[in-house]
C-alpha positions as CSV (number, residue, x, y, z in Angstrom):
1,X,99.6,100.9,98.2
2,X,103.6,100.7,97.1
3,X,104.5,101.4,93.7
4,X,108.2,100.3,92.2
5,X,109.5,99.0,88.8
6,X,107.8,95.8,89.0
7,X,104.1,97.6,89.0
8,X,101.9,98.5,92.0
9,X,101.1,96.4,95.2
10,X,98.0,97.0,97.8
11,X,98.8,96.2,101.5
12,X,95.0,96.7,103.3
13,X,94.4,98.2,106.5
14,X,93.4,95.3,109.6
15,X,90.6,95.8,110.6
16,X,90.1,97.2,114.1
17,X,87.3,99.2,116.1
18,X,88.3,102.5,115.6
19,X,88.2,104.8,118.9
20,X,90.3,108.3,117.3
21,X,92.8,108.0,114.3
22,X,94.5,111.0,115.7
23,X,98.0,108.9,116.2
24,X,97.6,106.6,113.3
25,X,99.7,108.6,111.2
26,X,102.5,108.7,113.4
27,X,102.2,105.5,114.3
28,X,102.8,104.1,111.0
29,X,105.5,106.5,110.1
30,X,107.7,105.3,113.4
31,X,106.8,101.7,112.7
32,X,107.7,102.0,108.7
33,X,111.2,103.6,110.2
34,X,111.8,100.7,112.4
35,X,111.5,97.9,109.9
36,X,113.3,99.6,107.6
37,X,115.9,100.3,109.6
38,X,116.1,96.4,110.6
39,X,116.5,96.2,106.6
40,X,113.3,93.8,106.8
41,X,111.2,93.1,103.5
42,X,109.2,95.5,101.9
43,X,106.4,93.5,102.3
44,X,106.8,92.9,106.3
45,X,107.7,96.9,106.5
46,X,104.5,98.0,105.0
47,X,102.4,95.2,107.4
48,X,104.4,96.1,110.3
49,X,103.8,99.8,110.0
50,X,100.0,99.3,109.1
51,X,99.3,96.8,112.1
52,X,100.8,100.2,114.3
53,X,98.3,102.3,113.2
54,X,95.8,100.1,112.9
55,X,96.2,99.6,116.7
56,X,96.5,103.3,117.5
57,X,93.4,103.6,116.0
58,X,91.7,101.2,118.7
59,X,92.8,103.2,121.7
60,X,91.8,106.9,123.0
61,X,94.5,109.5,123.3
62,X,97.6,110.4,120.8
63,X,100.8,108.9,122.9
64,X,98.7,106.5,125.1
65,X,97.7,105.1,121.7
66,X,101.2,104.1,120.0
67,X,101.6,100.5,120.4
68,X,104.5,98.3,122.0
69,X,106.2,96.2,119.4
70,X,104.7,93.1,121.2
71,X,101.1,94.5,120.2
72,X,102.3,95.0,116.8
73,X,103.9,91.2,116.6
74,X,100.7,90.2,118.5
75,X,98.2,91.5,115.7
76,X,100.7,90.0,112.6
77,X,100.9,86.7,114.3
78,X,96.6,86.7,114.5
79,X,96.6,88.2,110.6
80,X,98.6,85.5,109.3
């Protein structure tokens, strides 16, 4: 959820078969930082971060679960 002066908007999670949520927060924060640094629109920033977190949940382990940009972009294309 994002709240700004225009109100609240929700950005739903991507459906995945969750195996281990251990790296989801790290993946979300890292992807969020990348997208913000690239000056992407806020809706894109949050979808990008949500996609990264979803992918991280679908792989066992922590470091190995962190998705590549290519994997994140592929999930975003499939969900459009």
